Gaussian input, Z-matrix of N, CA and C with variables (Angstrom, degrees):
# hf/3-21g

backbone

0 1
 N
 C     1     B1
 C     2     B2     1     A1
 N     3     B3     2     A2     1     D1
 C     4     B4     3     A3     2     D2
 C     5     B5     4     A4     3     D3
 N     6     B6     5     A5     4     D4
 C     7     B7     6     A6     5     D5
 C     8     B8     7     A7     6     D6
 N     9     B9     8     A8     7     D7
 C    10    B10     9     A9     8     D8
 C    11    B11    10    A10     9     D9
 N    12    B12    11    A11    10    D10
 C    13    B13    12    A12    11    D11
 C    14    B14    13    A13    12    D12
 N    15    B15    14    A14    13    D13
 C    16    B16    15    A15    14    D14
 C    17    B17    16    A16    15    D15
 N    18    B18    17    A17    16    D16
 C    19    B19    18    A18    17    D17
 C    20    B20    19    A19    18    D18
 N    21    B21    20    A20    19    D19
 C    22    B22    21    A21    20    D20
 C    23    B23    22    A22    21    D21
 N    24    B24    23    A23    22    D22
 C    25    B25    24    A24    23    D23
 C    26    B26    25    A25    24    D24
 N    27    B27    26    A26    25    D25
 C    28    B28    27    A27    26    D26
 C    29    B29    28    A28    27    D27
 N    30    B30    29    A29    28    D28
 C    31    B31    30    A30    29    D29
 C    32    B32    31    A31    30    D30
 N    33    B33    32    A32    31    D31
 C    34    B34    33    A33    32    D32
 C    35    B35    34    A34    33    D33
 N    36    B36    35    A35    34    D34
 C    37    B37    36    A36    35    D35
 C    38    B38    37    A37    36    D36
 N    39    B39    38    A38    37    D37
 C    40    B40    39    A39    38    D38
 C    41    B41    40    A40    39    D39
 N    42    B42    41    A41    40    D40
 C    43    B43    42    A42    41    D41
 C    44    B44    43    A43    42    D42
 N    45    B45    44    A44    43    D43
 C    46    B46    45    A45    44    D44
 C    47    B47    46    A46    45    D45
 N    48    B48    47    A47    46    D46
 C    49    B49    48    A48    47    D47
 C    50    B50    49    A49    48    D48
 N    51    B51    50    A50    49    D49
 C    52    B52    51    A51    50    D50
 C    53    B53    52    A52    51    D51
 N    54    B54    53    A53    52    D52
 C    55    B55    54    A54    53    D53
 C    56    B56    55    A55    54    D54
 N    57    B57    56    A56    55    D55
 C    58    B58    57    A57    56    D56
 C    59    B59    58    A58    57    D57
 N    60    B60    59    A59    58    D58
 C    61    B61    60    A60    59    D59
 C    62    B62    61    A61    60    D60
 N    63    B63    62    A62    61    D61
 C    64    B64    63    A63    62    D62
 C    65    B65    64    A64    63    D63
 N    66    B66    65    A65    64    D64
 C    67    B67    66    A66    65    D65
 C    68    B68    67    A67    66    D66
 N    69    B69    68    A68    67    D67
 C    70    B70    69    A69    68    D68
 C    71    B71    70    A70    69    D69
 N    72    B72    71    A71    70    D70
 C    73    B73    72    A72    71    D71
 C    74    B74    73    A73    72    D72
 N    75    B75    74    A74    73    D73
 C    76    B76    75    A75    74    D74
 C    77    B77    76    A76    75    D75
 N    78    B78    77    A77    76    D76
 C    79    B79    78    A78    77    D77
 C    80    B80    79    A79    78    D78
 N    81    B81    80    A80    79    D79
 C    82    B82    81    A81    80    D80
 C    83    B83    82    A82    81    D81
 N    84    B84    83    A83    82    D82
 C    85    B85    84    A84    83    D83
 C    86    B86    85    A85    84    D84
 N    87    B87    86    A86    85    D85
 C    88    B88    87    A87    86    D86
 C    89    B89    88    A88    87    D87
 N    90    B90    89    A89    88    D88
 C    91    B91    90    A90    89    D89
 C    92    B92    91    A91    90    D90
 N    93    B93    92    A92    91    D91
 C    94    B94    93    A93    92    D92
 C    95    B95    94    A94    93    D93
 N    96    B96    95    A95    94    D94
 C    97    B97    96    A96    95    D95
 C    98    B98    97    A97    96    D96
 N    99    B99    98    A98    97    D97
 C   100   B100    99    A99    98    D98
 C   101   B101   100   A100    99    D99
 N   102   B102   101   A101   100   D100
 C   103   B103   102   A102   101   D101
 C   104   B104   103   A103   102   D102
 N   105   B105   104   A104   103   D103
 C   106   B106   105   A105   104   D104
 C   107   B107   106   A106   105   D105
 N   108   B108   107   A107   106   D106
 C   109   B109   108   A108   107   D107
 C   110   B110   109   A109   108   D108
 N   111   B111   110   A110   109   D109
 C   112   B112   111   A111   110   D110
 C   113   B113   112   A112   111   D111
 N   114   B114   113   A113   112   D112
 C   115   B115   114   A114   113   D113
 C   116   B116   115   A115   114   D114
 N   117   B117   116   A116   115   D115
 C   118   B118   117   A117   116   D116
 C   119   B119   118   A118   117   D117
 N   120   B120   119   A119   118   D118
 C   121   B121   120   A120   119   D119
 C   122   B122   121   A121   120   D120
 N   123   B123   122   A122   121   D121
 C   124   B124   123   A123   122   D122
 C   125   B125   124   A124   123   D123
 N   126   B126   125   A125   124   D124
 C   127   B127   126   A126   125   D125
 C   128   B128   127   A127   126   D126
 N   129   B129   128   A128   127   D127
 C   130   B130   129   A129   128   D128
 C   131   B131   130   A130   129   D129
 N   132   B132   131   A131   130   D130
 C   133   B133   132   A132   131   D131
 C   134   B134   133   A133   132   D132
 N   135   B135   134   A134   133   D133
 C   136   B136   135   A135   134   D134
 C   137   B137   136   A136   135   D135
 N   138   B138   137   A137   136   D136
 C   139   B139   138   A138   137   D137
 C   140   B140   139   A139   138   D138
 N   141   B141   140   A140   139   D139
 C   142   B142   141   A141   140   D140
 C   143   B143   142   A142   141   D141
 N   144   B144   143   A143   142   D142
 C   145   B145   144   A144   143   D143
 C   146   B146   145   A145   144   D144
 N   147   B147   146   A146   145   D145
 C   148   B148   147   A147   146   D146
 C   149   B149   148   A148   147   D147
 N   150   B150   149   A149   148   D148
 C   151   B151   150   A150   149   D149
 C   152   B152   151   A151   150   D150
 N   153   B153   152   A152   151   D151
 C   154   B154   153   A153   152   D152
 C   155   B155   154   A154   153   D153
 N   156   B156   155   A155   154   D154
 C   157   B157   156   A156   155   D155
 C   158   B158   157   A157   156   D156
 N   159   B159   158   A158   157   D157
 C   160   B160   159   A159   158   D158
 C   161   B161   160   A160   159   D159
 N   162   B162   161   A161   160   D160
 C   163   B163   162   A162   161   D161
 C   164   B164   163   A163   162   D162
 N   165   B165   164   A164   163   D163
 C   166   B166   165   A165   164   D164
 C   167   B167   166   A166   165   D165
 N   168   B168   167   A167   166   D166
 C   169   B169   168   A168   167   D167
 C   170   B170   169   A169   168   D168
 N   171   B171   170   A170   169   D169
 C   172   B172   171   A171   170   D170
 C   173   B173   172   A172   171   D171
 N   174   B174   173   A173   172   D172
 C   175   B175   174   A174   173   D173
 C   176   B176   175   A175   174   D174
 N   177   B177   176   A176   175   D175
 C   178   B178   177   A177   176   D176
 C   179   B179   178   A178   177   D177
 N   180   B180   179   A179   178   D178
 C   181   B181   180   A180   179   D179
 C   182   B182   181   A181   180   D180
 N   183   B183   182   A182   181   D181
 C   184   B184   183   A183   182   D182
 C   185   B185   184   A184   183   D183
 N   186   B186   185   A185   184   D184
 C   187   B187   186   A186   185   D185
 C   188   B188   187   A187   186   D186
 N   189   B189   188   A188   187   D187
 C   190   B190   189   A189   188   D188
 C   191   B191   190   A190   189   D189
 N   192   B192   191   A191   190   D190
 C   193   B193   192   A192   191   D191
 C   194   B194   193   A193   192   D192
 N   195   B195   194   A194   193   D193
 C   196   B196   195   A195   194   D194
 C   197   B197   196   A196   195   D195
 N   198   B198   197   A197   196   D196
 C   199   B199   198   A198   197   D197
 C   200   B200   199   A199   198   D198
 N   201   B201   200   A200   199   D199
 C   202   B202   201   A201   200   D200
 C   203   B203   202   A202   201   D201
 N   204   B204   203   A203   202   D202
 C   205   B205   204   A204   203   D203
 C   206   B206   205   A205   204   D204
 N   207   B207   206   A206   205   D205
 C   208   B208   207   A207   206   D206
 C   209   B209   208   A208   207   D207
 N   210   B210   209   A209   208   D208
 C   211   B211   210   A210   209   D209
 C   212   B212   211   A211   210   D210
 N   213   B213   212   A212   211   D211
 C   214   B214   213   A213   212   D212
 C   215   B215   214   A214   213   D213
 N   216   B216   215   A215   214   D214
 C   217   B217   216   A216   215   D215
 C   218   B218   217   A217   216   D216
 N   219   B219   218   A218   217   D217
 C   220   B220   219   A219   218   D218
 C   221   B221   220   A220   219   D219
 N   222   B222   221   A221   220   D220
 C   223   B223   222   A222   221   D221
 C   224   B224   223   A223   222   D222
 N   225   B225   224   A224   223   D223
 C   226   B226   225   A225   224   D224
 C   227   B227   226   A226   225   D225
 N   228   B228   227   A227   226   D226
 C   229   B229   228   A228   227   D227
 C   230   B230   229   A229   228   D228
 N   231   B231   230   A230   229   D229
 C   232   B232   231   A231   230   D230
 C   233   B233   232   A232   231   D231
 N   234   B234   233   A233   232   D232
 C   235   B235   234   A234   233   D233
 C   236   B236   235   A235   234   D234
 N   237   B237   236   A236   235   D235
 C   238   B238   237   A237   236   D236
 C   239   B239   238   A238   237   D237
 N   240   B240   239   A239   238   D238
 C   241   B241   240   A240   239   D239
 C   242   B242   241   A241   240   D240
 N   243   B243   242   A242   241   D241
 C   244   B244   243   A243   242   D242
 C   245   B245   244   A244   243   D243
 N   246   B246   245   A245   244   D244
 C   247   B247   246   A246   245   D245
 C   248   B248   247   A247   246   D246
 N   249   B249   248   A248   247   D247
 C   250   B250   249   A249   248   D248
 C   251   B251   250   A250   249   D249
 N   252   B252   251   A251   250   D250
 C   253   B253   252   A252   251   D251
 C   254   B254   253   A253   252   D252
 N   255   B255   254   A254   253   D253
 C   256   B256   255   A255   254   D254
 C   257   B257   256   A256   255   D255
 N   258   B258   257   A257   256   D256
 C   259   B259   258   A258   257   D257
 C   260   B260   259   A259   258   D258
 N   261   B261   260   A260   259   D259
 C   262   B262   261   A261   260   D260
 C   263   B263   262   A262   261   D261
 N   264   B264   263   A263   262   D262
 C   265   B265   264   A264   263   D263
 C   266   B266   265   A265   264   D264
 N   267   B267   266   A266   265   D265
 C   268   B268   267   A267   266   D266
 C   269   B269   268   A268   267   D267
 N   270   B270   269   A269   268   D268
 C   271   B271   270   A270   269   D269
 C   272   B272   271   A271   270   D270
 N   273   B273   272   A272   271   D271
 C   274   B274   273   A273   272   D272
 C   275   B275   274   A274   273   D273
 N   276   B276   275   A275   274   D274
 C   277   B277   276   A276   275   D275
 C   278   B278   277   A277   276   D276
 N   279   B279   278   A278   277   D277
 C   280   B280   279   A279   278   D278
 C   281   B281   280   A280   279   D279
 N   282   B282   281   A281   280   D280
 C   283   B283   282   A282   281   D281
 C   284   B284   283   A283   282   D282
 N   285   B285   284   A284   283   D283
 C   286   B286   285   A285   284   D284
 C   287   B287   286   A286   285   D285
 N   288   B288   287   A287   286   D286
 C   289   B289   288   A288   287   D287
 C   290   B290   289   A289   288   D288
 N   291   B291   290   A290   289   D289
 C   292   B292   291   A291   290   D290
 C   293   B293   292   A292   291   D291
 N   294   B294   293   A293   292   D292
 C   295   B295   294   A294   293   D293
 C   296   B296   295   A295   294   D294
 N   297   B297   296   A296   295   D295
 C   298   B298   297   A297   296   D296
 C   299   B299   298   A298   297   D297
 N   300   B300   299   A299   298   D298
 C   301   B301   300   A300   299   D299
 C   302   B302   301   A301   300   D300
 N   303   B303   302   A302   301   D301
 C   304   B304   303   A303   302   D302
 C   305   B305   304   A304   303   D303
 N   306   B306   305   A305   304   D304
 C   307   B307   306   A306   305   D305
 C   308   B308   307   A307   306   D306
 N   309   B309   308   A308   307   D307
 C   310   B310   309   A309   308   D308
 C   311   B311   310   A310   309   D309
 N   312   B312   311   A311   310   D310
 C   313   B313   312   A312   311   D311
 C   314   B314   313   A313   312   D312
 N   315   B315   314   A314   313   D313
 C   316   B316   315   A315   314   D314
 C   317   B317   316   A316   315   D315
 N   318   B318   317   A317   316   D316
 C   319   B319   318   A318   317   D317
 C   320   B320   319   A319   318   D318

   B1=1.4517
   B2=1.5252
   B3=1.3223
   B4=1.4581
   B5=1.5344
   B6=1.3237
   B7=1.4560
   B8=1.5231
   B9=1.3229
   B10=1.4646
   B11=1.5198
   B12=1.3251
   B13=1.4612
   B14=1.5215
   B15=1.3299
   B16=1.4588
   B17=1.5194
   B18=1.3284
   B19=1.4564
   B20=1.5272
   B21=1.3303
   B22=1.4570
   B23=1.5144
   B24=1.3430
   B25=1.4697
   B26=1.5169
   B27=1.3065
   B28=1.4524
   B29=1.5159
   B30=1.3415
   B31=1.4644
   B32=1.5203
   B33=1.3372
   B34=1.4559
   B35=1.5196
   B36=1.3280
   B37=1.4613
   B38=1.5156
   B39=1.3235
   B40=1.4554
   B41=1.5246
   B42=1.3016
   B43=1.4578
   B44=1.5280
   B45=1.3164
   B46=1.4676
   B47=1.5251
   B48=1.3242
   B49=1.4564
   B50=1.5156
   B51=1.3340
   B52=1.4622
   B53=1.5262
   B54=1.3340
   B55=1.4651
   B56=1.5281
   B57=1.3173
   B58=1.4592
   B59=1.5205
   B60=1.3219
   B61=1.4652
   B62=1.5288
   B63=1.3206
   B64=1.4652
   B65=1.5237
   B66=1.3224
   B67=1.4512
   B68=1.5244
   B69=1.3189
   B70=1.4607
   B71=1.5260
   B72=1.3151
   B73=1.4632
   B74=1.5303
   B75=1.3197
   B76=1.4651
   B77=1.5244
   B78=1.3306
   B79=1.4595
   B80=1.5248
   B81=1.3337
   B82=1.4538
   B83=1.5117
   B84=1.3321
   B85=1.4611
   B86=1.5274
   B87=1.3210
   B88=1.4674
   B89=1.5333
   B90=1.3142
   B91=1.4660
   B92=1.5295
   B93=1.3042
   B94=1.4593
   B95=1.5224
   B96=1.3016
   B97=1.4735
   B98=1.5185
   B99=1.3053
   B100=1.4624
   B101=1.5210
   B102=1.3145
   B103=1.4686
   B104=1.5233
   B105=1.3232
   B106=1.4550
   B107=1.5209
   B108=1.3120
   B109=1.4623
   B110=1.5091
   B111=1.3185
   B112=1.4691
   B113=1.5229
   B114=1.3255
   B115=1.4695
   B116=1.5225
   B117=1.3170
   B118=1.4670
   B119=1.5215
   B120=1.3271
   B121=1.4650
   B122=1.5305
   B123=1.2778
   B124=1.4738
   B125=1.5291
   B126=1.3239
   B127=1.4671
   B128=1.5317
   B129=1.3123
   B130=1.4674
   B131=1.5248
   B132=1.3240
   B133=1.4697
   B134=1.5210
   B135=1.3317
   B136=1.4538
   B137=1.5170
   B138=1.3125
   B139=1.4549
   B140=1.5195
   B141=1.3157
   B142=1.4595
   B143=1.5263
   B144=1.3248
   B145=1.4544
   B146=1.5255
   B147=1.3216
   B148=1.4653
   B149=1.5133
   B150=1.3263
   B151=1.4543
   B152=1.5172
   B153=1.3171
   B154=1.4613
   B155=1.5217
   B156=1.3266
   B157=1.4613
   B158=1.5248
   B159=1.3114
   B160=1.4571
   B161=1.5191
   B162=1.3177
   B163=1.4675
   B164=1.5251
   B165=1.3235
   B166=1.4608
   B167=1.5208
   B168=1.3318
   B169=1.4632
   B170=1.5197
   B171=1.3182
   B172=1.4694
   B173=1.5284
   B174=1.3354
   B175=1.4585
   B176=1.5155
   B177=1.3239
   B178=1.4642
   B179=1.5256
   B180=1.3160
   B181=1.4661
   B182=1.5177
   B183=1.3236
   B184=1.4671
   B185=1.5254
   B186=1.3274
   B187=1.4688
   B188=1.5243
   B189=1.3230
   B190=1.4690
   B191=1.5278
   B192=1.3216
   B193=1.4659
   B194=1.5285
   B195=1.3250
   B196=1.4723
   B197=1.5284
   B198=1.3390
   B199=1.4654
   B200=1.5289
   B201=1.3419
   B202=1.4632
   B203=1.5128
   B204=1.3138
   B205=1.4651
   B206=1.5258
   B207=1.3188
   B208=1.4600
   B209=1.5272
   B210=1.3348
   B211=1.4635
   B212=1.5288
   B213=1.3285
   B214=1.4626
   B215=1.5274
   B216=1.3341
   B217=1.4661
   B218=1.5277
   B219=1.3253
   B220=1.4661
   B221=1.5204
   B222=1.3226
   B223=1.4597
   B224=1.5201
   B225=1.3216
   B226=1.4655
   B227=1.5261
   B228=1.3284
   B229=1.4629
   B230=1.5222
   B231=1.3277
   B232=1.4688
   B233=1.5259
   B234=1.3187
   B235=1.4640
   B236=1.5222
   B237=1.3236
   B238=1.4664
   B239=1.5166
   B240=1.3092
   B241=1.4669
   B242=1.5247
   B243=1.3211
   B244=1.4609
   B245=1.5266
   B246=1.3355
   B247=1.4631
   B248=1.5195
   B249=1.3377
   B250=1.4591
   B251=1.5255
   B252=1.3253
   B253=1.4598
   B254=1.5210
   B255=1.3330
   B256=1.4617
   B257=1.5166
   B258=1.3193
   B259=1.4606
   B260=1.5109
   B261=1.3358
   B262=1.4681
   B263=1.5228
   B264=1.3278
   B265=1.4625
   B266=1.5218
   B267=1.3385
   B268=1.4637
   B269=1.5298
   B270=1.3278
   B271=1.4620
   B272=1.5214
   B273=1.3377
   B274=1.4601
   B275=1.5303
   B276=1.3085
   B277=1.4608
   B278=1.5234
   B279=1.3111
   B280=1.4620
   B281=1.5208
   B282=1.3294
   B283=1.4634
   B284=1.5223
   B285=1.3233
   B286=1.4626
   B287=1.5279
   B288=1.3355
   B289=1.4576
   B290=1.5210
   B291=1.3445
   B292=1.4510
   B293=1.5230
   B294=1.3306
   B295=1.4643
   B296=1.5191
   B297=1.3107
   B298=1.4561
   B299=1.5147
   B300=1.3489
   B301=1.4581
   B302=1.5383
   B303=1.3202
   B304=1.4570
   B305=1.5129
   B306=1.3070
   B307=1.4609
   B308=1.5105
   B309=1.3088
   B310=1.4553
   B311=1.5329
   B312=1.3418
   B313=1.4627
   B314=1.5208
   B315=1.3015
   B316=1.4597
   B317=1.5139
   B318=1.3230
   B319=1.4502
   B320=1.4820
   A1=109.56
   A2=116.59
   A3=119.61
   A4=110.89
   A5=115.43
   A6=122.32
   A7=109.11
   A8=115.82
   A9=121.43
   A10=107.05
   A11=115.36
   A12=122.53
   A13=106.74
   A14=117.28
   A15=121.93
   A16=107.03
   A17=115.66
   A18=120.41
   A19=110.93
   A20=115.58
   A21=121.84
   A22=115.00
   A23=117.68
   A24=119.54
   A25=114.03
   A26=118.75
   A27=120.96
   A28=113.15
   A29=114.58
   A30=119.93
   A31=109.71
   A32=114.52
   A33=120.37
   A34=109.53
   A35=114.63
   A36=120.58
   A37=109.18
   A38=115.48
   A39=122.08
   A40=109.30
   A41=114.87
   A42=119.65
   A43=108.00
   A44=117.31
   A45=121.03
   A46=110.48
   A47=115.94
   A48=121.97
   A49=114.67
   A50=117.68
   A51=120.75
   A52=109.96
   A53=116.88
   A54=120.81
   A55=109.49
   A56=115.44
   A57=120.33
   A58=111.78
   A59=118.70
   A60=120.97
   A61=110.67
   A62=118.00
   A63=121.14
   A64=110.83
   A65=116.01
   A66=120.98
   A67=110.38
   A68=116.27
   A69=120.15
   A70=110.58
   A71=116.20
   A72=120.82
   A73=111.55
   A74=116.97
   A75=121.03
   A76=112.95
   A77=116.65
   A78=120.73
   A79=112.54
   A80=115.75
   A81=121.15
   A82=117.12
   A83=118.57
   A84=120.39
   A85=106.87
   A86=117.13
   A87=121.14
   A88=110.51
   A89=114.36
   A90=122.33
   A91=109.83
   A92=115.59
   A93=120.49
   A94=109.58
   A95=116.86
   A96=122.60
   A97=107.32
   A98=114.60
   A99=122.17
   A100=114.13
   A101=118.55
   A102=119.87
   A103=112.34
   A104=117.49
   A105=119.93
   A106=114.30
   A107=116.72
   A108=120.27
   A109=115.64
   A110=117.15
   A111=120.84
   A112=113.60
   A113=118.34
   A114=123.74
   A115=112.47
   A116=116.12
   A117=119.84
   A118=113.49
   A119=118.31
   A120=118.96
   A121=114.92
   A122=119.64
   A123=127.05
   A124=114.27
   A125=119.59
   A126=120.28
   A127=112.36
   A128=118.72
   A129=122.06
   A130=112.63
   A131=116.90
   A132=120.45
   A133=112.25
   A134=114.69
   A135=122.58
   A136=108.24
   A137=114.76
   A138=120.86
   A139=106.97
   A140=117.16
   A141=121.81
   A142=106.59
   A143=116.34
   A144=121.30
   A145=111.45
   A146=116.21
   A147=121.58
   A148=108.85
   A149=115.50
   A150=121.03
   A151=112.48
   A152=114.36
   A153=122.50
   A154=109.42
   A155=116.39
   A156=121.62
   A157=112.02
   A158=117.54
   A159=120.89
   A160=111.50
   A161=115.40
   A162=119.63
   A163=112.18
   A164=114.91
   A165=121.63
   A166=107.32
   A167=116.58
   A168=121.48
   A169=111.78
   A170=115.74
   A171=122.01
   A172=112.97
   A173=117.35
   A174=121.04
   A175=112.09
   A176=115.96
   A177=119.97
   A178=110.38
   A179=117.70
   A180=120.96
   A181=111.33
   A182=117.22
   A183=121.10
   A184=111.31
   A185=117.56
   A186=119.65
   A187=110.97
   A188=117.50
   A189=120.07
   A190=110.03
   A191=115.73
   A192=120.11
   A193=110.84
   A194=115.58
   A195=120.78
   A196=111.80
   A197=116.85
   A198=121.84
   A199=112.99
   A200=117.32
   A201=120.77
   A202=114.84
   A203=117.51
   A204=121.35
   A205=107.57
   A206=116.53
   A207=120.11
   A208=113.78
   A209=117.11
   A210=120.76
   A211=109.46
   A212=116.95
   A213=120.75
   A214=112.80
   A215=117.42
   A216=119.74
   A217=112.90
   A218=118.35
   A219=122.02
   A220=107.04
   A221=115.50
   A222=121.08
   A223=110.95
   A224=115.66
   A225=121.71
   A226=107.31
   A227=116.59
   A228=119.57
   A229=112.53
   A230=117.26
   A231=120.09
   A232=111.80
   A233=117.34
   A234=120.99
   A235=112.85
   A236=116.72
   A237=121.21
   A238=109.73
   A239=115.35
   A240=121.69
   A241=106.12
   A242=116.58
   A243=121.42
   A244=109.78
   A245=115.07
   A246=120.90
   A247=112.06
   A248=116.93
   A249=121.92
   A250=108.65
   A251=115.72
   A252=120.26
   A253=109.53
   A254=115.89
   A255=122.31
   A256=110.16
   A257=115.83
   A258=122.16
   A259=105.90
   A260=115.82
   A261=120.73
   A262=110.82
   A263=113.68
   A264=121.73
   A265=106.83
   A266=118.44
   A267=119.31
   A268=110.38
   A269=116.67
   A270=120.96
   A271=109.67
   A272=116.49
   A273=120.83
   A274=108.54
   A275=115.99
   A276=120.58
   A277=108.52
   A278=115.68
   A279=120.45
   A280=110.96
   A281=117.23
   A282=119.51
   A283=112.06
   A284=117.93
   A285=120.92
   A286=112.17
   A287=116.35
   A288=120.41
   A289=113.20
   A290=116.69
   A291=120.25
   A292=112.49
   A293=116.73
   A294=121.93
   A295=109.79
   A296=115.73
   A297=121.65
   A298=108.96
   A299=117.90
   A300=119.09
   A301=110.12
   A302=116.36
   A303=121.73
   A304=113.48
   A305=114.90
   A306=122.36
   A307=109.53
   A308=116.02
   A309=119.52
   A310=108.88
   A311=116.63
   A312=119.10
   A313=111.31
   A314=114.86
   A315=120.62
   A316=108.03
   A317=117.25
   A318=120.71
   A319=112.63
   D1=134.79
   D2=176.37
   D3=-69.08
   D4=157.05
   D5=176.76
   D6=-115.15
   D7=134.83
   D8=174.69
   D9=-109.85
   D10=123.36
   D11=174.90
   D12=-102.84
   D13=125.11
   D14=178.19
   D15=-108.50
   D16=118.56
   D17=-176.06
   D18=-52.06
   D19=124.20
   D20=177.64
   D21=78.91
   D22=2.02
   D23=-175.86
   D24=-131.97
   D25=-2.17
   D26=177.73
   D27=100.71
   D28=-170.41
   D29=-177.89
   D30=-134.35
   D31=160.42
   D32=-179.96
   D33=-156.20
   D34=151.63
   D35=177.18
   D36=-80.74
   D37=149.51
   D38=-174.53
   D39=-132.00
   D40=141.06
   D41=172.06
   D42=-65.73
   D43=127.07
   D44=-179.11
   D45=-56.84
   D46=133.45
   D47=178.25
   D48=95.04
   D49=-6.67
   D50=-179.55
   D51=-75.60
   D52=144.68
   D53=177.80
   D54=-64.17
   D55=137.81
   D56=-179.35
   D57=-61.23
   D58=-40.35
   D59=-178.98
   D60=-59.94
   D61=-38.95
   D62=178.88
   D63=-70.93
   D64=-38.21
   D65=177.16
   D66=-60.27
   D67=-45.62
   D68=179.25
   D69=-62.59
   D70=-49.39
   D71=-178.62
   D72=-61.19
   D73=-44.36
   D74=-178.86
   D75=-65.34
   D76=-17.24
   D77=-178.89
   D78=-112.02
   D79=25.63
   D80=169.59
   D81=87.48
   D82=6.26
   D83=176.25
   D84=-88.69
   D85=121.70
   D86=-175.99
   D87=-83.75
   D88=60.97
   D89=-178.37
   D90=-69.14
   D91=140.28
   D92=175.59
   D93=-80.80
   D94=148.25
   D95=173.13
   D96=-160.98
   D97=69.87
   D98=-171.93
   D99=-62.12
   D100=-30.81
   D101=-176.23
   D102=-90.98
   D103=4.02
   D104=177.99
   D105=75.78
   D106=24.72
   D107=175.25
   D108=85.54
   D109=25.53
   D110=-176.53
   D111=-106.33
   D112=17.74
   D113=177.00
   D114=55.59
   D115=47.87
   D116=178.50
   D117=-119.90
   D118=-32.24
   D119=-167.98
   D120=-103.88
   D121=-23.97
   D122=-178.45
   D123=67.85
   D124=12.90
   D125=179.76
   D126=-73.75
   D127=-15.75
   D128=-178.32
   D129=-95.28
   D130=20.10
   D131=-177.15
   D132=-59.78
   D133=142.20
   D134=173.25
   D135=-132.75
   D136=152.91
   D137=171.86
   D138=-95.98
   D139=124.78
   D140=177.17
   D141=-84.51
   D142=112.36
   D143=-178.10
   D144=-90.22
   D145=-35.50
   D146=177.68
   D147=-151.88
   D148=148.48
   D149=176.26
   D150=102.16
   D151=174.65
   D152=-177.79
   D153=-109.94
   D154=110.53
   D155=-179.69
   D156=-84.88
   D157=1.67
   D158=-179.71
   D159=87.80
   D160=176.19
   D161=-177.75
   D162=-72.38
   D163=155.90
   D164=175.19
   D165=-85.19
   D166=121.25
   D167=-179.52
   D168=-79.02
   D169=172.20
   D170=-177.35
   D171=-59.07
   D172=-45.59
   D173=-178.97
   D174=-63.31
   D175=-44.56
   D176=178.50
   D177=-66.02
   D178=-42.20
   D179=179.27
   D180=-60.86
   D181=-41.46
   D182=-179.24
   D183=-62.87
   D184=-45.36
   D185=-178.75
   D186=-72.33
   D187=-34.15
   D188=176.04
   D189=-61.42
   D190=-44.49
   D191=179.11
   D192=-63.58
   D193=-45.88
   D194=-179.30
   D195=-60.41
   D196=-38.46
   D197=-177.37
   D198=-91.16
   D199=-0.08
   D200=177.57
   D201=75.37
   D202=26.81
   D203=178.52
   D204=-87.92
   D205=111.48
   D206=-176.04
   D207=-110.16
   D208=-18.38
   D209=-178.87
   D210=-70.13
   D211=124.29
   D212=-176.65
   D213=-68.54
   D214=-21.39
   D215=179.86
   D216=-88.56
   D217=-0.06
   D218=174.10
   D219=-98.20
   D220=118.55
   D221=-174.78
   D222=-130.16
   D223=162.62
   D224=174.81
   D225=-90.29
   D226=118.05
   D227=-175.73
   D228=-65.97
   D229=-21.05
   D230=178.49
   D231=-74.03
   D232=-12.94
   D233=-177.78
   D234=-107.17
   D235=2.03
   D236=-179.44
   D237=-103.54
   D238=126.55
   D239=170.84
   D240=-101.53
   D241=124.99
   D242=-174.84
   D243=-76.62
   D244=120.25
   D245=177.08
   D246=-125.92
   D247=-17.76
   D248=179.14
   D249=-135.87
   D250=168.79
   D251=176.85
   D252=-60.74
   D253=137.80
   D254=179.70
   D255=-135.04
   D256=146.97
   D257=167.76
   D258=-119.48
   D259=123.90
   D260=-174.35
   D261=-132.35
   D262=162.08
   D263=174.13
   D264=-135.51
   D265=116.92
   D266=176.55
   D267=-60.06
   D268=137.19
   D269=177.90
   D270=-73.89
   D271=-37.95
   D272=179.41
   D273=-150.14
   D274=139.41
   D275=174.33
   D276=-116.90
   D277=165.65
   D278=-179.98
   D279=-59.67
   D280=-44.03
   D281=-177.76
   D282=-66.45
   D283=-33.23
   D284=178.34
   D285=-72.67
   D286=-30.01
   D287=-175.54
   D288=-94.32
   D289=-15.88
   D290=-175.68
   D291=80.73
   D292=7.05
   D293=179.82
   D294=-99.07
   D295=162.01
   D296=174.74
   D297=-88.10
   D298=144.96
   D299=175.45
   D300=-55.42
   D301=152.04
   D302=-175.28
   D303=-86.92
   D304=-161.44
   D305=178.84
   D306=-67.65
   D307=140.28
   D308=178.88
   D309=-70.72
   D310=125.47
   D311=179.88
   D312=-66.77
   D313=158.10
   D314=174.01
   D315=-73.14
   D316=149.01
   D317=179.66
   D318=-77.73

C-alpha cells in the first residue's frame, strides 16, 4: 500500500488507486473540493513535495491553463489516483479559507 505524507499532519497508508482528495478527507484533512471532483474549480490543489503523482490528464490540464496554474508540482487532488508514496501540502483547506468543504467527489 502506498503512503501519503501530508506536511504538518502526518502520514497514512492508502489503498492503491484511491483518489488523493478522498484519501486526504478520510484522514482528517479538511481539503476543499467545491466542484465535487470534476476538475473545474481548483479548490483541491496540493503541492507535490515528493513522489510521482502521475500524468496530468486533459481535464486537469484545461482547468490549470484556464486558471493560470503553471507550476508542475501544483496538482488537483481530485484528479490524482495514488499509486506510489507521495508527500503533499494542501494549498488551501476549508479551515484556512473560512469555507465549508465541498461535495464529496466520486471514487
